[in-house]
C-alpha positions as CSV (number, residue, x, y, z in Angstrom):
1,M,4.3,-7.5,-18.3
2,T,7.8,-7.6,-19.7
3,S,10.7,-10.0,-18.2
4,I,13.7,-8.9,-16.4
5,D,15.8,-6.4,-18.4
6,T,19.0,-9.0,-18.3
7,Q,20.6,-6.1,-20.8
8,A,19.7,-3.0,-17.7
9,D,22.4,-0.5,-17.7
10,K,23.4,1.2,-14.6
11,I,21.4,2.3,-11.4
12,L,22.2,4.7,-9.1
13,V,20.0,4.9,-5.7
14,L,19.7,7.8,-3.6
15,G,20.7,7.5,0.0
16,A,21.6,4.0,2.0
17,G,19.2,4.2,5.0
18,E,16.1,2.4,5.8
19,L,14.3,2.1,2.7
20,G,17.4,2.7,0.3
21,L,19.1,-0.3,1.8
22,A,16.3,-2.4,1.5
23,V,15.8,-1.3,-2.0
24,L,19.2,-2.3,-2.4
25,R,19.3,-5.7,-1.1
26,E,16.6,-6.0,-3.1
27,L,18.3,-5.1,-6.5
28,V,21.0,-7.2,-5.4
29,A,18.9,-10.5,-5.0
30,L,17.8,-9.9,-8.3
31,R,20.8,-11.3,-9.6
32,Q,19.5,-14.6,-9.3
33,E,17.6,-13.6,-12.1
34,G,19.3,-12.4,-14.3
35,F,18.7,-8.8,-13.6
36,A,22.4,-8.0,-13.5
37,P,22.8,-3.8,-13.8
38,E,25.9,-2.2,-12.4
39,I,24.1,-0.9,-9.0
40,S,26.1,2.4,-7.2
41,V,24.5,4.8,-4.0
42,L,25.1,8.0,-3.4
43,L,26.0,8.9,-0.1
44,R,27.0,12.2,1.7
45,P,30.8,12.6,1.3
46,A,32.2,10.3,4.3
47,D,33.6,13.8,5.8
48,Q,30.4,15.4,6.2
49,V,28.8,12.6,8.0
50,A,28.2,12.4,12.0
51,G,29.4,9.5,13.1
52,S,31.4,6.4,11.7
53,E,29.9,4.4,8.5
54,D,32.3,1.8,8.2
55,E,29.8,-1.2,8.8
56,L,27.5,0.4,6.0
57,R,30.3,0.6,3.6
58,A,31.2,-2.4,4.4
59,E,28.3,-4.0,4.1
60,L,27.3,-2.0,0.8
61,G,31.4,-3.3,-0.5
62,A,30.4,-6.8,0.0
63,M,26.7,-6.6,-2.2
64,G,29.0,-5.1,-5.0
65,V,27.5,-1.6,-5.0
66,A,29.5,1.1,-6.1
67,I,29.8,4.4,-3.4
68,V,29.0,7.9,-5.2
69,E,30.0,11.2,-3.1
70,A,27.7,14.2,-3.0
71,D,25.8,16.5,-0.5
72,L,22.3,16.4,-2.3
73,A,21.0,19.5,0.3
74,T,24.1,22.1,-0.9
75,S,24.6,20.3,-4.6
76,S,23.0,22.3,-7.6
77,A,20.4,20.8,-10.0
78,A,23.0,21.1,-12.4
79,D,25.5,19.5,-10.4
80,L,23.7,16.3,-9.6
81,A,22.6,16.2,-13.5
82,V,26.4,15.7,-14.3
83,I,26.3,12.9,-12.2
84,F,23.2,11.1,-12.8
85,A,23.6,11.8,-16.5
86,D,25.8,8.4,-16.0
87,Y,23.0,6.5,-15.5
88,A,20.0,4.4,-16.8
89,Q,17.8,4.6,-13.9
90,I,17.5,6.8,-10.7
91,I,15.7,5.8,-7.4
92,G,15.0,8.1,-5.0
93,C,15.5,7.0,-1.3
94,T,16.7,10.1,0.6
95,G,13.0,11.4,2.3
96,F,13.0,14.7,3.2
97,V,16.4,15.1,5.0
98,G,17.7,17.5,2.4
99,G,15.0,20.2,3.2
100,P,12.4,21.9,1.3
101,G,13.1,21.9,-2.5
102,T,15.6,19.2,-2.2
103,Q,13.0,16.7,-4.0
104,R,12.0,19.3,-6.9
105,K,15.7,20.0,-7.0
106,I,16.8,16.3,-7.4
107,T,13.6,15.8,-10.0
108,A,15.1,18.4,-12.3
109,A,18.5,17.3,-12.0
110,A,17.4,13.5,-13.6
111,I,14.9,15.5,-16.3
112,E,18.1,17.8,-17.6
113,A,20.7,14.7,-17.2
114,S,17.8,12.3,-19.4
115,V,18.0,9.1,-17.7
116,R,15.9,6.9,-19.1
117,H,13.4,5.8,-15.9
118,Y,13.2,7.9,-12.5
119,I,11.4,6.7,-9.6
120,P,11.4,9.7,-7.5
121,W,10.5,9.7,-3.4
122,Q,7.1,9.6,-3.7
123,F,6.7,6.6,-1.0
124,G,3.7,8.0,0.6
125,V,0.3,8.7,0.0
126,D,-1.6,9.9,-3.2
127,Y,-0.8,13.4,-3.5
128,D,-2.7,13.7,-6.6
129,V,-6.0,12.9,-4.2
130,V,-4.2,15.3,-1.3
131,G,-3.1,17.7,-3.7
132,L,-1.9,21.3,-2.5
133,G,-2.8,22.6,1.3
134,S,-2.7,19.6,3.0
135,G,-1.6,21.3,6.1
136,Q,2.0,19.3,5.6
137,E,4.2,21.4,2.8
138,V,6.2,18.8,2.2
139,F,3.2,16.9,0.8
140,D,2.7,20.0,-1.4
141,E,6.2,19.8,-2.8
142,Q,5.7,16.2,-3.7
143,Y,2.2,17.4,-5.3
144,E,4.8,19.7,-7.6
145,V,6.8,16.6,-8.5
146,R,4.1,15.0,-10.2
147,E,3.3,18.1,-12.0
148,M,7.2,18.5,-12.9
149,L,7.6,14.8,-14.1
150,R,4.0,15.3,-16.3
151,A,4.9,18.2,-17.9
152,Q,8.0,17.1,-19.5
153,S,8.9,13.8,-22.2
154,A,12.6,14.0,-21.8
155,I,12.5,10.7,-19.6
156,R,9.9,7.9,-18.2
157,W,9.2,7.6,-14.5
158,T,7.1,5.7,-12.3
159,I,5.8,7.3,-9.1
160,I,4.9,3.7,-6.1
161,S,2.5,4.8,-3.7
162,T,3.1,3.0,-0.3
163,G,1.0,4.5,2.3
164,M,2.8,5.5,5.5
165,F,5.7,3.4,6.7
166,T,3.9,0.7,9.4
167,S,7.2,1.7,11.9
168,F,5.6,5.3,12.0
169,V,2.6,3.8,13.1
170,F,3.9,3.3,16.5
171,L,6.4,6.1,16.7
172,P,6.2,7.9,19.9
173,A,6.1,11.3,19.0
174,F,3.4,10.0,16.0
175,E,1.2,9.4,19.8
176,L,-1.1,7.5,17.7
177,V,-0.5,4.6,19.1
178,D,0.6,4.2,23.0
179,L,1.7,1.0,23.7
180,K,3.2,2.0,27.3
181,R,-0.6,3.5,28.4
182,A,-2.8,0.9,26.1
183,R,-4.1,3.9,24.2
184,V,-5.2,4.5,20.7
185,H,-6.4,7.4,18.9
186,A,-8.5,7.8,15.9
187,L,-7.7,10.9,13.3
188,G,-10.5,12.7,11.8
189,D,-12.8,9.4,12.4
190,W,-12.7,6.0,13.6
191,S,-13.8,5.0,10.0
192,Y,-11.1,6.7,8.5
193,R,-8.3,4.3,6.7
194,L,-4.9,3.9,6.3
195,T,-2.3,2.2,3.8
196,V,0.6,1.1,5.8
197,T,3.9,-0.9,4.3
198,P,7.2,-1.9,5.6
199,P,10.4,-0.7,4.2
200,E,11.1,-4.4,3.6
201,D,8.0,-5.1,1.2
202,I,8.7,-1.2,0.0
203,G,12.2,-2.7,-1.3
204,K,11.2,-5.3,-3.1
205,M,8.6,-4.4,-4.8
206,T,10.7,-0.6,-5.7
207,A,13.4,-3.6,-7.0
208,L,10.6,-5.3,-9.3
209,V,9.5,-2.1,-10.9
210,A,13.1,-1.0,-11.7
211,S,13.9,-4.3,-13.0
212,Q,10.1,-4.4,-15.6
213,W,9.8,-0.6,-15.3
214,R,8.9,-0.5,-18.9
215,S,5.8,-2.1,-17.9
216,Y,5.0,0.9,-15.2
217,Q,6.7,3.7,-17.4
218,D,4.8,7.1,-16.9
219,Q,2.1,5.5,-14.2
220,I,1.6,5.3,-10.4
221,V,1.8,2.1,-8.9
222,Y,-0.1,1.3,-5.7
223,I,1.3,-1.3,-3.3
224,A,0.9,-2.4,0.4
225,G,1.1,-4.3,3.4
226,D,-2.0,-3.6,5.0
227,T,-4.9,-1.1,4.7
228,F,-7.1,-0.9,8.1
229,T,-9.5,1.6,9.6
230,Y,-8.6,3.1,13.1
231,S,-11.1,1.0,14.2
232,Q,-9.3,-1.9,12.7
233,L,-6.3,-0.7,14.4
234,A,-7.4,-1.0,18.1
235,D,-8.4,-4.4,17.4
236,T,-5.5,-5.4,16.0
237,L,-3.8,-4.0,19.4
238,G,-5.8,-6.0,21.8
239,R,-5.8,-8.6,20.1
240,V,-1.9,-9.4,19.8
241,T,-1.1,-7.6,23.3
242,G,-4.0,-9.1,24.7
243,R,-4.6,-5.9,26.5
244,A,-8.3,-3.2,26.6
245,F,-7.2,-0.2,24.4
246,E,-8.2,3.3,25.5
247,R,-9.6,4.8,22.3
248,T,-9.9,8.6,21.6
249,L,-10.8,10.6,18.9
250,W,-9.0,13.3,17.2
251,D,-11.4,15.1,15.2
252,T,-10.5,17.5,12.1
253,A,-11.5,20.3,13.9
254,Q,-9.4,19.7,16.9
255,L,-6.4,18.4,14.8
256,R,-6.4,21.9,12.7
257,A,-6.7,24.1,15.8
258,E,-3.6,22.3,17.1
259,V,-1.4,22.9,13.9
260,E,-2.8,26.5,14.4
261,A,-1.3,27.2,17.5
262,H,2.0,25.0,17.1
263,P,2.5,26.3,13.2
264,G,6.0,24.8,13.7
265,D,5.1,21.3,15.1
266,T,5.7,18.6,12.2
267,M,4.2,15.8,14.0
268,R,0.8,18.0,14.6
269,K,1.1,18.7,11.0
270,Y,1.5,15.1,9.8
271,R,-1.5,13.9,12.6
272,L,-3.8,16.8,10.6
273,A,-2.8,15.6,7.0
274,F,-3.9,11.9,7.4
275,A,-7.4,13.3,8.9
276,R,-9.0,12.4,5.7
277,P,-11.5,9.8,4.5
278,D,-9.5,9.9,1.1
279,G,-5.8,9.6,-0.4
280,V,-4.5,7.9,2.2
281,A,-5.4,4.6,1.6
282,W,-6.6,2.1,-1.2
283,P,-8.0,-1.4,-0.9
284,M,-5.6,-4.4,-0.5
285,E,-6.9,-6.0,-4.2
286,E,-6.0,-2.9,-6.1
287,T,-2.4,-3.1,-5.0
288,L,0.4,-4.7,-7.6
289,N,2.1,-6.5,-5.0
290,A,-2.0,-8.5,-4.5
291,K,-2.4,-8.3,-8.3
292,L,0.8,-10.3,-8.7
293,G,0.1,-12.8,-5.6
294,I,3.4,-11.1,-3.6
295,A,3.1,-12.1,-0.1
296,T,3.7,-8.8,2.0
297,T,3.7,-7.9,5.6
298,S,0.2,-7.2,7.7
299,V,0.3,-4.8,10.2
300,E,-0.7,-7.4,12.8
301,Q,2.3,-10.0,11.7
302,W,4.4,-6.5,11.8
303,L,3.0,-5.9,15.2
304,R,4.3,-9.6,16.6
305,R,7.6,-9.6,15.2
306,W,8.1,-6.6,16.7
307,L,6.9,-7.4,20.2
308,S,7.8,-10.8,19.6
309,V,4.8,-12.1,20.4
């Protein structure tokens, strides 16, 4: 592995939401180790944002992060390429807020701009294994982004696979866990596994990859806060809360029928997409954080911190 690139050029992070801000904070923290590129963040124009971003923009200014304004949803790939061309690295942290096709457009812009290194929004499952037709259309687009990157030679890239955001496990709308009623559901089978990682850990590992990108170029890097079966998740919930959780299996046939009956329901599509024995989890010992001896947050640690127990 190469050392930190102390001569690094400018970095542009796309978005300053939960993940983008975590990445920015970790990039800034690496200045203490000699990694000192100019760091910028792309935000929507202030006059297009509902509510005030004064607090966010003040924090970014205090960190020495410059703000670039553009609307990823309405800008063309050519428009974005003009912006991207001023940067050595682009790190995508916007998720799917721009609507269908946005991640392909951002990727096309990075290629057109010939940036040195690109970390796309791929902070999720192993889309090579999941492939097309998972039941979740945004997964299809993520697979297509990988195909775009592999089909070109203009830029170097690194994909960082993180599994599900840890908080998503406990999102009420997802209905995987109902803490109030002490219920937990398994998607597909109780032995199926999930890999999860909180944004803070993703930010830490993404900043590391950005600072040493030549060691990770043109490859997929796997990280994780935790990997567990649905049965182990139920055990953890009981251990942390001291309550007996009702366990209900949602098998694949049931999940598929619900998607067919409610084709516009995004959460039902997510439940079906994660109900599989492969592609959504990987062993902790195979992750970059484990290989480098970098501590990350298990689901039990996250849950205890969240519940203050």
